[in-house]
C-alpha positions as CSV (number, residue, x, y, z in Angstrom):
1,M,15.6,37.7,24.4
2,K,13.9,34.8,22.7
3,P,14.6,34.2,19.2
4,S,11.8,34.4,16.7
5,L,10.3,31.7,14.6
6,F,11.7,33.3,11.6
7,S,15.1,33.7,12.6
8,K,15.0,29.8,13.8
9,L,13.8,29.0,10.2
10,A,16.5,30.9,8.8
11,S,18.9,29.5,11.1
12,A,17.8,25.8,10.2
13,W,17.9,26.7,6.7
14,E,21.5,27.8,6.7
15,T,22.5,24.9,8.6
16,I,20.8,22.7,5.9
17,R,22.7,24.6,3.3
18,A,26.2,24.2,4.9
19,K,25.4,20.6,5.5
20,K,24.7,18.5,2.3
21,E,23.9,15.6,4.4
22,L,21.0,17.1,6.1
23,L,19.2,17.7,2.9
24,V,20.1,14.2,1.4
25,V,18.3,12.7,4.8
26,G,15.5,15.3,4.5
27,I,14.9,14.0,0.6
28,I,15.3,10.3,1.5
29,E,13.1,10.9,4.8
30,S,10.1,12.8,2.5
31,S,10.8,10.2,-0.4
32,F,9.8,7.2,2.0
33,K,6.7,9.1,3.6
34,I,5.5,9.6,0.2
35,C,5.9,6.2,-1.1
36,L,4.5,4.8,2.2
37,A,1.3,7.2,2.0
38,L,0.7,6.2,-1.9
39,F,1.0,2.6,-0.9
40,L,-1.5,3.1,1.6
41,F,-3.9,5.1,-0.6
42,F,-3.7,2.6,-3.5
43,W,-3.4,-0.6,-1.9
44,T,-6.2,-0.5,0.5
45,P,-9.1,0.2,-1.7
46,L,-7.9,-3.0,-3.6
47,L,-7.5,-4.7,-0.3
48,E,-11.3,-3.8,0.7
49,E,-12.4,-5.1,-2.8
50,T,-11.1,-8.6,-2.4
51,A,-11.9,-9.1,1.5
52,Q,-14.9,-10.8,2.4
53,N,-15.4,-8.8,5.5
54,F,-15.0,-5.0,5.9
55,I,-11.6,-3.4,6.3
56,H,-11.1,0.0,7.9
57,P,-8.3,1.9,6.3
58,G,-7.3,3.6,9.4
59,T,-6.7,0.0,11.1
60,I,-4.2,-0.7,8.1
61,Y,-2.6,2.7,8.7
62,V,-2.2,2.3,12.4
63,C,-0.9,-1.3,11.9
64,F,2.0,-0.2,9.4
65,M,2.5,2.7,11.8
66,I,2.9,0.5,14.8
67,S,5.0,-2.0,12.9
68,R,7.4,1.2,11.9
69,L,7.6,2.1,15.4
70,I,8.5,-1.3,16.7
71,G,11.2,-1.8,14.3
72,S,12.8,1.5,14.7
73,E,12.9,1.5,18.4
74,A,14.3,-2.2,18.3
75,F,16.9,-1.0,16.0
76,Q,17.7,1.9,18.2
77,V,18.1,-0.3,21.2
78,N,20.4,-2.9,19.4
79,Y,22.4,0.0,18.0
80,Q,22.8,1.5,21.2
81,M,23.9,-1.7,23.0
82,Q,26.0,-2.5,19.9
83,I,24.5,-5.9,19.7
84,L,24.3,-5.5,15.7
85,N,27.5,-5.6,13.8
86,E,27.6,-6.3,10.1
87,N,27.6,-10.1,10.6
88,A,24.4,-9.8,12.6
89,L,22.9,-7.7,10.2
90,K,23.5,-9.9,7.3
91,R,22.0,-12.8,9.4
92,L,19.0,-10.7,9.8
93,Q,18.6,-10.2,6.1
94,I,18.7,-13.8,5.4
95,I,16.2,-14.5,8.3
96,H,14.1,-12.0,6.9
97,Y,14.3,-13.3,3.2
98,I,13.6,-16.9,4.6
99,L,10.5,-15.8,6.5
100,I,9.0,-14.1,3.3
101,I,9.6,-17.2,1.5
102,I,7.6,-19.1,4.3
103,Y,5.1,-16.6,4.1
104,F,4.3,-16.6,0.4
105,S,4.6,-20.4,0.5
106,V,2.1,-20.8,3.2
107,S,-0.5,-18.3,2.0
108,K,-1.5,-19.9,-1.5
C-alpha cells in the first residue's frame, strides 16, 4: 500500500525533530531565500530609478538565479572531484576579494 501524503509529512517532521542538523539547514536555507527576495525587491526599483534605459526586474532575477545555479554546480563538481581543499578555498577567497576591489576601482 502506498503511504499517504499526511504519513509522509509526519515522517518528515519526526526526522527533522530527531536530527537537529536538518532544522538548522532548513532555517539557514529559508533565511538565505528571504534575504535574496528582499534584496531583489528593494534593489530593483532603485536600479530602475538610476538607470537610463528600462530594466526589466525579471531579467535581474533570472541573472541572479543563473549565477547561483552556476556557482552551485561548479562547487558540486569540484567537491565531487575533490579538487577543492582548504588551501584552494583560501586562494579562491583571495581571488574573489581581488576581483571585487578591481570591479569597484574600475566602475568609478
